[in-house]
C-alpha positions, 0 to 999 in steps of 0.5 A, spaced: 195 343 486 202 347 484 207 347 489 211 354 489 218 351 490 217 346 484 215 352 480 221 356 482 226 351 481 223 349 474 223 357 472 231 357 474 233 351 470 229 354 464 233 360 465 240 356 466 238 353 459 236 359 455 243 362 458 247 356 456 244 356 449 245 363 448 252 363 450 253 357 446 250 361 440 254 367 441 260 363 441 258 359 435 257 366 431 264 368 434 267 362 431 264 362 425 266 370 424 273 368 426 273 363 421 270 367 415 275 373 417 281 368 417 279 365 410 278 372 407 285 374 410 288 368 407 293 370 401 292 366 395 296 365 388 294 361 382 288 358 387 293 356 392 293 358 399 300 361 400 300 363 407 305 359 409 309 358 403 314 362 399 312 365 392 317 366 386 316 369 380 321 368 373 321 370 366 322 366 360 328 369 357 332 368 350 335 361 350 331 358 355 327 351 354 323 347 359 329 342 360 334 348 362 329 351 366 327 345 370 335 344 371 336 351 373 331 350 379 334 344 381 331 338 378 334 332 376 335 329 369 329 324 371 325 329 374 326 333 368 324 327 364 318 326 368 315 333 369 316 334 361 312 328 359 306 330 364 305 337 362 306 336 355 299 334 353 297 340 356 302 345 355 307 343 349 315 345 351 314 348 344 309 353 346 314 357 351 315 364 349 320 369 351 317 374 356 312 369 359 312 368 366 313 362 371 313 361 378 315 356 384 311 355 390 316 353 395 317 351 403 319 358 407 325 354 410 332 354 408 331 348 404 326 351 399 323 345 397 318 346 391 311 344 392 308 347 386 310 349 379 306 354 375 307 356 368 303 362 365 300 360 358 298 367 357 296 373 361 290 369 364 291 361 363 296 357 367 298 350 368 300 348 375 304 342 377 303 339 384 309 336 387 306 335 394 304 328 392 308 321 390 305 322 383 305 328 379 298 332 378 297 337 373 291 342 372 289 348 368 286 354 370 284 361 369 285 367 373 278 371 374 277 376 369 272 382 371 269 387 367 269 395 369 264 399 365 267 406 363 265 412 359 270 417 355 269 423 350 274 427 347 275 432 341 281 431 336 286 436 336 292 432 332 290 424 332 285 419 335 290 416 338 292 422 342 285 424 344 284 417 347 290 418 351 289 425 353 282 423 355 285 418 360 284 411 356 288 406 354 291 407 347 288 400 345 281 403 345 283 407 339 284 401 335 277 398 337 274 405 335 277 405 328 275 398 327 268 399 329 268 405 324 272 402 319 267 403 313 264 410 316 270 414 318 276 415 314 281 415 319 286 418 314 282 424 313 281 426 321 280 433 322 281 438 328 275 438 331 272 431 330 269 428 337 267 422 340 263 419 346 263 412 348 261 407 353 266 401 353 268 395 358 275 394 360 277 387 362 281 386 369 285 380 372 283 380 379 280 387 379 288 389 379 291 388 372 289 391 366 288 386 361 284 389 354 279 393 352 273 388 352 268 391 348 265 398 346 258 398 348 255 404 345 259 410 341 257 417 337 263 419 333 262 426 329 266 427 323 266 432 318 260 435 321 256 428 321 254 424 327 255 416 326 252 412 331 254 405 333 249 401 337 251 394 339 245 389 338 245 381 337 241 377 332 242 370 329 247 369 335 251 374 332 253 381 336 254 387 331 254 394 331 248 398 327 247 405 326 241 409 328 236 406 323 238 399 324 243 398 318 249 394 319 256 398 320 260 393 317 260 392 309 261 385 306 267 383 302 267 378 296 269 371 298 275 371 293 277 376 287 276 371 282 270 368 279 273 361 277 280 359 280 284 353 284 287 355 290 295 353 289 298 355 295 295 358 302 297 363 307 303 360 311 309 363 315 314 358 312 313 356 305 318 353 300 319 358 294 318 354 287 323 360 284 328 361 290 328 354 292 328 356 299 323 357 305 320 364 307 313 367 309 308 367 304 302 372 307 297 371 301 293 366 298 295 364 290 289 363 286 291 359 279 287 361 273 289 362 266 292 368 264 287 374 262 282 372 268 279 378 270 281 380 277 276 384 282 277 388 288 273 385 294 270 391 296 270 399 295 276 403 296 282 407 293 288 405 289 294 407 293 299 403 289 300 401 282 306 399 278 312 393 278 315 390 284 322 388 282 322 384 289 318 378 286 311 381 285 311 383 278 305 387 276 301 389 282 296 393 285 294 395 292 287 398 294 285 401 301 278 399 303 278 403 309 283 405 315 283 398 317 283 394 311 288 394 305 288 388 299 294 387 294 294 383 288 300 381 285 303 377 278 298 381 274 299 381 266 295 387 266 291 393 269 284 395 267 283 401 263 282 407 267 285 405 273 290 409 276 293 411 283 288 415 287 282 412 283 276 410 287 274 403 285 267 399 287 266 392 290 266 387 284 269 392 279 275 389 275 281 392 276 286 387 273 288 381 269 291 374 272 298 374 269 305 371 271 310 377 272 315 377 277 318 371 280 312 366 278 312 359 275 305 360 272 299 364 271 296 366 278 294 371 282 297 372 289 292 375 293 294 379 300 290 382 306 292 387 311 289 389 317 292 395 321 298 394 317 299 386 319 298 380 314 292 376 315 289 370 312 284 372 307 281 365 307 279 365 315 278 373 316 272 375 318 267 378 313 260 377 316 254 379 311 252 386 312 244 385 314 240 390 317 236 389 324 230 384 322 223 387 322 221 383 328 227 385 332 226 393 330 222 394 337 227 391 341 233 395 337 230 401 338 229 400 346 236 399 346 238 404 342 234 409 346 237 407 352 244 407 350 243 414 347 240 416 354 246 414 358 251 417 353 247 424 354 247 423 362 255 422 362 256 427 357 252 432 362 255 429 368 262 431 365 261 438 363 258 439 370 265 438 373 272 441 372 276 439 366 281 435 371 276 432 374 273 429 368 279 425 366 278 421 372 270 421 372 267 415 375 262 411 371 259 408 377 252 410 376 248 406 371 241 404 371 240 397 372 238 395 365 244 398 363 249 394 368 245 388 366 247 389 359 240 389 356 243 391 349 249 386 349 
């Protein structure tokens, strides 16, 4: 038989335990929340908590070198030697460039003792020297980079560059777009009324600092009343752009302008010139071949220069392949018949013959390639073959193409339903889940 007093006593004890556990759980939750809030509010730089430290930024200026930088920061000769020896395997002193940043993280007191030394190797990569311990410790790291998807459209009134800027986007996007359509659109022949619509990704550091245009995720360019579609699609582990029918937007260059040759001099920023007897840049590749060997253009284009270069090139010819690429052929013996300035040439067409005119010690072809007016190494330039989408991947390509075109149409409709001013700051936050996850990347 149960005793009422004992039951009441047990119930009271149970209630006290429940209340105690509840209070403890509530206090634990409050402590956890406080710790999380404290962590969130902590200030970090270069992966280091700097709440109780001072962060100082500097720029590398002309005449600076690692030893002078360290000496100016107060390090002794022995310290400079030790730090230099420690970081050299990761970041050789010769890699320091004017304009690059470095930083010190110090104690906040009047002594300002340096705890960490940071060298930024690029906008994203940096090197940290830990001076808090008895022995120096070094580690490399990268700032977090995030992608922000954007949409832009515009009509060209003067130039593509101006149209991109007027639409509120980075002018770097104009270079990306011209490179994308290099084989389809003659950007030297852009006319008023040409237009574009595109979706692209911007790369940002810590979501606060713009880094670069990461990629174009789909585009439509209207040029001379013709629509050019660019669909990104990956096959054979390579991501390329294709038109609506699945044909590659990139045409292939020939590997070399000669059939039979020997490379006698490669691309270099400092080569000893055999005639001038001094070092100077050689932004081309020399192909040694007998006089009269046929020289072929590596791609379709238009001859924009033909003549004799007194500065050393001798007989030369320059071909513009599109708004991005031009090629130059120098030291020629003679030109092929019928080739004049303004002539259209086809890939593989003989345009001239190997010679030794100008500053030359023997018959050879000096072959040069410029991309966006900058010299590049012909032996390492990217020129992937222009294969269409494979038949077995065509269904997947069509799904991705249709999704991309739908997204472009959605954004176009949204922008045209708001005022012109608002359209420049249009927030591209509405995407289907499949689009955000990048089914067509």
